[in-house]
C-alpha positions as CSV (number, residue, x, y, z in Angstrom):
1,M,30.1,-88.0,-38.4
2,S,32.8,-87.2,-40.9
3,E,34.0,-83.6,-41.6
4,G,32.5,-83.9,-45.0
5,M,29.1,-84.7,-43.6
6,E,29.5,-81.8,-41.1
7,K,30.1,-79.4,-44.0
8,G,27.1,-80.8,-45.9
9,A,24.9,-80.4,-42.9
10,E,25.9,-76.7,-42.5
11,A,25.3,-76.1,-46.2
12,G,21.9,-77.7,-45.9
13,W,21.0,-75.2,-43.2
14,E,22.0,-72.3,-45.4
15,G,19.4,-73.6,-47.9
16,K,16.7,-73.1,-45.2
17,V,17.5,-69.4,-44.7
18,D,15.0,-68.2,-47.3
19,G,12.3,-70.3,-45.6
20,V,13.1,-68.8,-42.2
21,L,13.0,-65.3,-43.6
22,A,9.6,-66.0,-45.2
23,L,8.2,-67.4,-42.0
24,A,9.4,-64.3,-40.1
25,L,7.8,-62.0,-42.6
26,R,4.5,-63.9,-42.4
27,I,4.5,-63.5,-38.6
28,L,5.2,-59.7,-39.0
29,G,2.6,-59.4,-41.7
30,R,0.0,-61.1,-39.5
31,A,0.9,-58.7,-36.7
32,V,0.3,-55.7,-38.9
33,Q,-3.1,-57.1,-40.0
34,E,-4.2,-57.8,-36.4
35,A,-3.0,-54.4,-35.2
36,S,-4.8,-52.6,-38.0
37,A,-8.0,-54.4,-37.3
38,R,-7.8,-53.8,-33.6
39,M,-7.1,-50.1,-34.0
40,S,-9.9,-49.6,-36.4
41,A,-12.3,-51.2,-34.0
42,C,-11.0,-49.5,-30.9
43,P,-8.6,-46.5,-31.3
44,G,-8.1,-46.5,-27.5
45,A,-6.4,-49.9,-27.7
46,L,-3.0,-48.4,-28.5
47,G,-1.2,-50.0,-25.5
48,E,-2.7,-53.4,-26.2
49,V,-1.6,-53.2,-29.8
50,E,1.8,-52.0,-28.9
51,K,2.4,-55.0,-26.7
52,M,0.9,-57.4,-29.3
53,I,3.4,-56.1,-31.9
54,Q,6.2,-56.4,-29.4
55,R,5.4,-60.1,-28.9
56,R,5.2,-60.8,-32.6
57,V,8.5,-59.0,-33.3
58,R,10.2,-61.1,-30.6
59,E,8.6,-64.2,-32.1
60,A,10.0,-63.3,-35.5
61,G,13.3,-62.2,-34.0
62,A,13.7,-65.5,-32.2
63,L,13.5,-67.4,-35.5
64,L,16.1,-65.1,-37.1
65,F,18.3,-65.4,-34.0
66,E,18.1,-69.2,-34.0
67,A,19.0,-69.3,-37.7
68,S,21.9,-67.0,-37.1
69,V,23.2,-69.2,-34.3
70,A,22.7,-72.4,-36.3
71,S,24.9,-70.9,-39.1
72,A,27.8,-71.2,-36.7
73,G,27.6,-74.9,-37.1
74,R,27.5,-77.6,-34.3
75,G,31.0,-77.2,-33.1
76,Y,32.1,-80.5,-34.5
77,E,35.9,-81.0,-34.1
78,G,36.4,-84.5,-35.4
79,S,35.9,-87.9,-33.7
80,R,38.5,-87.0,-31.1
81,G,39.9,-83.8,-29.6
82,L,42.3,-82.5,-27.0
83,C,40.9,-82.0,-23.5
84,R,42.0,-79.2,-21.2
85,C,43.4,-81.8,-18.8
86,G,45.8,-83.0,-21.5
87,G,43.8,-86.1,-22.2
88,T,41.9,-87.1,-25.4
89,S,38.2,-86.4,-25.5
90,K,35.8,-88.5,-27.6
91,Y,32.9,-87.3,-29.7
92,M,29.7,-88.7,-28.1
93,G,27.2,-87.5,-30.6
94,D,25.0,-84.3,-30.8
95,R,23.2,-83.0,-27.8
96,E,20.4,-80.3,-27.6
97,R,20.0,-77.6,-25.1
98,D,18.0,-74.4,-24.6
99,M,19.5,-70.9,-24.3
100,V,17.5,-68.0,-23.0
101,S,18.0,-64.9,-25.1
102,L,16.5,-61.4,-25.2
103,L,14.2,-62.8,-28.0
104,G,13.1,-65.9,-26.0
105,K,14.2,-69.5,-25.8
106,T,16.6,-70.7,-28.5
107,R,17.2,-74.4,-29.2
108,L,20.8,-75.4,-30.0
109,R,22.2,-78.6,-31.4
110,R,25.8,-79.1,-30.6
111,A,28.6,-81.7,-30.8
112,Y,29.4,-83.1,-27.4
113,Y,32.8,-84.5,-26.3
114,W,33.6,-86.5,-23.1
115,C,37.1,-87.1,-21.7
116,P,37.5,-90.5,-19.9
117,Q,40.7,-89.2,-18.2
118,C,39.1,-86.4,-16.2
119,G,35.5,-87.4,-16.5
120,Q,34.5,-83.9,-17.9
121,G,32.3,-83.2,-20.9
122,R,32.4,-80.1,-23.1
123,A,30.6,-78.6,-26.1
124,P,33.0,-76.6,-28.3
125,L,30.1,-74.5,-29.7
126,D,29.1,-73.4,-26.2
127,E,32.6,-72.2,-25.6
128,R,32.7,-70.3,-29.0
129,L,29.4,-68.6,-28.3
130,G,30.4,-67.7,-24.7
131,I,27.6,-69.7,-23.1
132,A,29.5,-72.5,-21.5
133,G,28.2,-73.1,-18.0
134,T,25.2,-70.7,-18.3
135,D,21.7,-70.9,-19.6
136,F,21.7,-67.3,-20.7
137,S,22.9,-65.4,-23.8
138,P,25.4,-62.6,-23.3
139,G,22.7,-60.0,-23.9
140,V,20.5,-61.5,-21.1
141,R,23.5,-61.7,-18.7
142,E,24.2,-58.1,-19.4
143,A,20.6,-57.1,-18.8
144,I,20.5,-59.1,-15.5
145,G,23.7,-57.5,-14.4
146,L,22.5,-54.0,-15.1
147,V,19.2,-54.3,-13.3
148,G,20.7,-56.5,-10.5
149,A,23.3,-53.8,-9.8
150,D,20.6,-51.2,-9.4
151,V,17.7,-52.8,-7.6
152,A,17.1,-55.8,-5.3
153,F,16.9,-59.2,-7.0
154,Q,13.2,-59.8,-6.6
155,P,12.2,-56.3,-8.1
156,A,14.9,-56.8,-10.7
157,R,13.1,-60.0,-11.8
158,T,9.9,-58.1,-12.3
159,L,11.6,-55.2,-14.0
160,L,13.4,-57.3,-16.5
161,G,10.3,-59.4,-17.2
162,R,8.0,-56.5,-17.7
163,L,10.4,-54.4,-19.8
164,A,12.1,-57.1,-21.9
165,G,9.8,-60.1,-21.6
166,V,12.6,-62.2,-20.0
167,W,11.5,-63.8,-16.8
168,V,14.3,-65.2,-14.7
169,S,14.1,-66.3,-11.0
170,A,15.4,-64.0,-8.3
171,R,18.0,-66.7,-7.4
172,K,19.3,-66.7,-11.0
173,H,19.4,-62.9,-10.9
174,R,21.7,-63.1,-7.9
175,E,23.9,-65.9,-9.4
176,V,24.4,-64.2,-12.7
177,S,25.0,-60.8,-11.2
178,E,27.6,-62.1,-8.9
179,S,29.3,-64.2,-11.6
180,L,29.7,-61.2,-13.8
181,V,32.2,-59.8,-11.4
182,Q,34.8,-62.3,-12.7
183,S,34.9,-60.1,-15.8
184,A,34.5,-56.9,-13.8
185,G,37.5,-57.8,-11.8
186,A,39.4,-54.7,-12.9
187,A,36.8,-52.5,-11.1
188,L,36.8,-54.7,-8.1
189,E,40.6,-55.1,-7.7
190,G,41.2,-51.4,-8.2
191,H,42.8,-51.5,-11.6
192,P,41.4,-48.5,-13.6
193,V,39.9,-49.6,-16.9
194,R,40.5,-46.2,-18.4
195,G,40.8,-42.6,-17.2
196,T,40.7,-39.1,-18.6
197,V,41.4,-35.8,-17.0
198,E,38.0,-34.4,-17.9
199,G,37.3,-30.7,-17.2
200,A,41.0,-29.8,-17.3
201,D,42.2,-26.9,-19.5
202,P,44.9,-28.4,-21.8
203,Q,46.8,-25.1,-21.5
204,R,47.1,-25.3,-17.8
205,A,48.0,-28.1,-15.5
206,P,44.9,-29.2,-13.4
207,D,44.5,-29.6,-9.7
208,L,43.9,-33.2,-8.8
209,Y,41.4,-33.9,-6.0
210,L,41.5,-37.2,-4.1
211,L,38.6,-37.9,-1.8
212,A,37.9,-40.8,0.6
213,D,35.2,-41.9,3.0
214,G,33.9,-45.1,4.6
215,V,30.3,-46.4,4.9
216,M,29.1,-49.5,6.8
217,A,27.3,-52.2,4.9
218,P,25.4,-55.2,6.4
219,I,26.7,-58.7,6.0
220,R,25.6,-61.9,7.7
221,G,26.7,-61.8,11.3
222,G,27.5,-58.1,11.4
223,W,28.7,-55.0,9.5
224,R,31.7,-54.3,7.3
225,E,33.1,-50.9,6.2
226,V,33.2,-50.2,2.5
227,K,36.0,-47.8,1.8
228,L,35.2,-45.6,-1.2
229,G,37.4,-43.2,-3.1
230,A,36.8,-40.5,-5.7
231,V,39.3,-38.8,-8.0
232,F,38.6,-35.8,-10.2
233,A,40.6,-33.0,-11.9
234,A,39.7,-29.3,-11.8
235,P,41.3,-26.4,-13.7
236,P,42.9,-23.7,-11.6
237,R,40.3,-21.1,-10.9
238,R,40.5,-17.8,-12.9
239,K,40.1,-14.7,-10.7
240,R,38.0,-12.0,-12.3
241,Q,38.0,-8.4,-11.4
242,E,35.3,-6.1,-12.7
243,K,35.6,-2.4,-12.5
244,G,33.8,-1.0,-9.5
245,K,32.9,-4.5,-8.2
246,R,34.5,-6.7,-5.6
247,K,36.6,-9.6,-6.8
248,Q,34.5,-12.6,-7.9
249,R,35.9,-15.9,-6.7
250,G,33.1,-18.5,-6.7
251,K,33.7,-22.2,-6.9
252,P,36.2,-23.9,-9.2
253,D,34.9,-26.1,-12.0
254,R,35.6,-29.8,-11.9
255,G,35.8,-32.6,-14.3
256,R,34.0,-35.9,-14.1
257,A,34.8,-37.9,-11.0
258,R,35.9,-41.5,-11.1
259,F,35.1,-43.9,-8.2
260,F,36.6,-47.0,-6.7
261,G,36.0,-49.0,-3.5
262,D,35.9,-52.3,-1.8
263,V,35.7,-54.0,1.6
264,M,39.5,-53.6,2.4
265,E,42.1,-52.5,4.8
266,A,43.4,-49.0,4.7
267,E,46.8,-50.0,3.1
268,A,45.0,-51.7,0.2
269,F,42.8,-48.6,-0.3
270,G,45.9,-46.4,-0.4
271,E,47.5,-48.5,-3.1
272,Q,44.3,-48.4,-5.2
273,W,44.1,-44.6,-4.5
274,Y,47.5,-44.1,-6.0
275,R,46.8,-46.2,-9.1
276,W,43.7,-44.2,-9.8
277,A,45.5,-40.9,-9.2
278,E,48.1,-41.9,-11.7
279,V,45.5,-42.7,-14.4
280,M,43.7,-39.4,-13.7
281,G,46.8,-37.2,-14.2
282,L,48.9,-37.3,-11.0
283,G,52.1,-36.7,-13.0
284,R,50.9,-33.5,-14.6
285,A,48.8,-32.1,-11.7
286,R,49.7,-28.6,-10.5
287,R,48.5,-29.3,-7.0
288,V,47.2,-32.5,-5.3
289,I,44.4,-32.0,-2.8
290,V,43.2,-34.7,-0.4
291,L,39.7,-34.2,1.1
292,G,38.4,-36.3,4.0
293,D,36.2,-36.3,7.0
294,G,39.1,-36.3,9.5
295,A,39.5,-40.1,9.9
296,A,43.1,-41.0,10.8
297,W,43.4,-43.7,8.1
298,I,42.7,-41.2,5.4
299,W,45.5,-38.9,6.4
300,N,47.9,-41.8,7.0
301,Q,47.4,-43.1,3.5
302,A,47.5,-39.6,2.0
303,Q,50.9,-38.9,3.7
304,T,52.2,-42.3,2.5
305,H,51.2,-42.1,-1.1
306,F,50.9,-38.3,-1.7
307,P,53.6,-36.5,0.3
308,G,53.3,-32.8,-0.2
309,A,49.5,-32.9,-1.0
310,I,47.2,-30.3,0.5
311,L,45.1,-31.9,3.2
312,I,41.7,-30.5,3.9
313,V,39.0,-31.7,6.4
314,D,35.6,-31.5,4.7
315,F,34.1,-28.3,6.0
316,Y,30.6,-29.8,6.5
317,H,32.0,-32.6,8.7
318,A,33.7,-30.0,10.8
319,L,30.5,-28.0,11.1
320,E,28.5,-31.1,11.9
321,R,30.8,-31.8,14.8
322,L,29.8,-28.4,16.3
323,W,26.2,-29.4,16.1
324,T,26.9,-32.7,17.8
325,V,28.5,-30.9,20.8
326,A,25.8,-28.3,21.0
327,H,23.1,-30.9,21.1
328,A,25.0,-32.8,23.8
329,V,25.2,-29.7,25.9
330,W,21.7,-28.2,25.5
331,G,19.6,-30.8,23.6
332,E,18.3,-30.6,20.1
333,A,15.2,-28.5,20.8
334,D,16.9,-25.8,22.8
335,P,17.5,-22.6,20.8
336,R,20.8,-22.0,22.6
337,A,22.3,-24.9,20.6
338,A,21.6,-23.2,17.3
339,S,22.8,-19.8,18.6
340,W,26.1,-21.3,19.8
341,V,26.7,-23.1,16.5
342,R,26.2,-19.8,14.7
343,S,28.8,-18.1,16.9
344,A,31.3,-20.9,16.3
345,K,30.7,-21.3,12.6
346,A,32.1,-17.8,11.8
347,P,35.6,-18.5,13.1
348,L,35.4,-22.0,11.6
349,R,34.8,-20.6,8.2
350,R,37.8,-18.2,8.7
351,G,40.0,-21.1,9.8
352,D,40.4,-19.6,13.2
353,I,40.6,-22.9,15.0
354,P,42.1,-21.6,18.3
355,R,38.9,-19.5,18.6
356,V,36.7,-22.5,17.9
357,V,38.6,-24.5,20.6
358,A,38.3,-21.7,23.1
359,L,34.5,-21.5,22.5
360,L,34.3,-25.3,23.0
361,R,36.1,-25.2,26.3
362,D,33.9,-22.3,27.6
363,L,30.8,-24.6,27.3
364,P,29.1,-25.8,30.4
365,A,29.5,-29.5,31.0
366,R,26.4,-31.0,32.7
367,N,28.1,-34.3,33.4
368,N,31.2,-36.4,32.7
369,A,29.7,-37.7,29.4
370,T,29.1,-34.2,28.1
371,R,32.6,-33.1,29.3
372,K,34.1,-36.0,27.3
373,I,32.3,-35.0,24.1
374,I,33.5,-31.5,24.5
375,E,37.1,-32.5,25.1
376,E,37.1,-35.0,22.2
377,A,35.8,-32.3,19.9
378,A,38.4,-29.8,21.1
379,G,41.1,-32.3,20.4
380,Y,39.6,-33.0,16.9
381,Y,39.8,-29.4,15.9
382,A,43.2,-28.8,17.5
383,N,44.7,-31.8,15.8
384,N,43.3,-30.9,12.4
385,A,44.0,-27.1,12.6
386,D,46.3,-27.1,9.6
387,R,43.7,-29.0,7.6
388,M,40.9,-26.4,8.5
389,R,42.4,-23.2,7.1
390,Y,39.2,-22.7,5.1
391,R,39.7,-19.0,4.3
392,H,43.2,-19.7,3.0
393,F,41.9,-22.7,1.0
394,R,39.1,-20.7,-0.6
395,R,41.4,-17.9,-1.5
396,Q,43.5,-20.5,-3.3
397,G,40.5,-21.5,-5.3
398,L,40.2,-24.9,-3.7
399,F,37.1,-27.1,-2.9
400,T,36.6,-27.5,0.8
401,G,33.8,-30.0,0.7
402,S,33.8,-33.7,0.1
403,G,30.2,-33.9,-1.2
404,V,31.3,-35.9,-4.3
405,V,32.3,-38.9,-2.3
406,E,29.6,-38.4,0.3
407,A,27.0,-38.6,-2.4
408,A,28.8,-41.6,-3.9
409,C,28.5,-43.4,-0.5
410,K,24.7,-43.0,-0.7
411,R,24.4,-43.7,-4.4
412,I,26.8,-46.6,-4.8
413,V,26.5,-48.3,-1.5
414,A,23.5,-47.3,0.6
415,Q,20.9,-47.3,-2.2
416,R,21.6,-50.8,-3.3
417,L,23.4,-52.6,-0.4
418,K,21.7,-51.3,2.7
419,G,18.0,-52.0,1.9
420,T,15.6,-53.1,4.6
421,G,16.3,-56.6,5.7
422,M,19.4,-57.0,3.5
423,R,22.2,-59.2,4.8
424,W,24.9,-60.1,2.3
425,N,27.6,-62.7,2.2
426,L,30.9,-60.9,1.8
427,E,31.6,-62.0,-1.8
428,G,28.0,-61.1,-2.9
429,L,28.4,-57.6,-1.5
430,R,31.7,-57.1,-3.2
431,S,30.4,-58.4,-6.5
432,I,27.4,-56.0,-6.6
433,L,29.7,-53.2,-5.5
434,A,32.1,-53.9,-8.4
435,L,29.2,-53.9,-10.9
436,R,27.9,-50.6,-9.6
437,L,31.3,-49.0,-9.9
438,A,31.7,-50.3,-13.4
439,I,28.4,-48.9,-14.4
440,I,28.8,-45.5,-12.7
441,N,32.3,-45.0,-14.0
442,G,31.1,-45.8,-17.6
443,D,33.4,-48.9,-17.7
444,W,30.7,-51.5,-18.1
445,P,31.6,-52.6,-21.7
446,A,35.3,-52.8,-20.9
447,A,34.9,-54.3,-17.4
448,V,32.4,-56.9,-18.4
449,P,33.5,-57.9,-22.0
450,R,31.7,-61.2,-22.0
451,A,28.3,-59.5,-21.3
452,A,28.7,-56.6,-23.8
């Protein structure tokens, strides 16, 4: 077909626009008549009428959508064109295909080219529309990614079908969700899409908090640790003194946290940690605070990338260790366990770690296993004494709990990736993790541009 014929065909389609609009209006008008008649006969049929109108609107919308797509032409580029391999592709005629959109199936007619040198075919229109290699429109791919990042693929299929009228197999849900990570690579590879020091007073340099934790996720053949990090800024706490009242300290305010994570080695995590810290205001932070559960890899990476940072062991992890020891000594049901933890919690809150260690070593050891648990705990507290000066940290107006990243481990990883019977291949797990991070960080439009 010549270029002149191509232009004539496109002009001919423009002449059909009025007809398409008229047909769409007839569909909507019929829907109003049917709805009015049904509601007059049965006022309780509101839900039925609502769904009927939704179907009619989608039917009319599908016509308008197809007309809009057709106005882009067929993608004809002449009788011959340049192939990506460097060879010459030949126009082989027009080919039709279906595309699933949020409004239903759309029929496309496109020019098709084939390259004898590499044996590959291509449709330029598909490439322009962003649908090459997929049956789904960008809107459907985004919807699949959003529900697939939040719930298992089979429930996701039902959820999308019931809410949007788009029914896609669970297998396709998985394939599309995992393929979206190619565009969400910034979140997966640890390159922050954007960052703001939210919650910080512009008149005062903020404190920057860096949190880290690890959570195990199931893969085929075993388990792998997902290392998760969180970064947020907090303004220095204002101390208030009211006449006749004791000084009010309370907790500092904090800005919105940003999260990152992957299945990776500690060194790779540390590099990502530093990049996120830079985006979130490392250069202007008054103080840098690292909060963790006491794992050696966290402190090693903190000392490598943030020398001079204030290191704090999460208070609730430290307290949980006391309960572990007490239950090993007396059992969970014995009231002596709770009584001993209460006696040890007070010096722990003060940061009097020598006293905590002394209380541990005074415990009765029923056997070698119990003695080992006690000695390991005593070593844990002694080795982290400088990171457990909780009274001092509170007086400095600092957070002493890593609940932000603990909650993220549950919300980002456990809720979606650790369901009953789930066993992921490694790339699938990393893909869904990347999508969840992009969504939770508010980076979805930037991290997944082809689906936005």
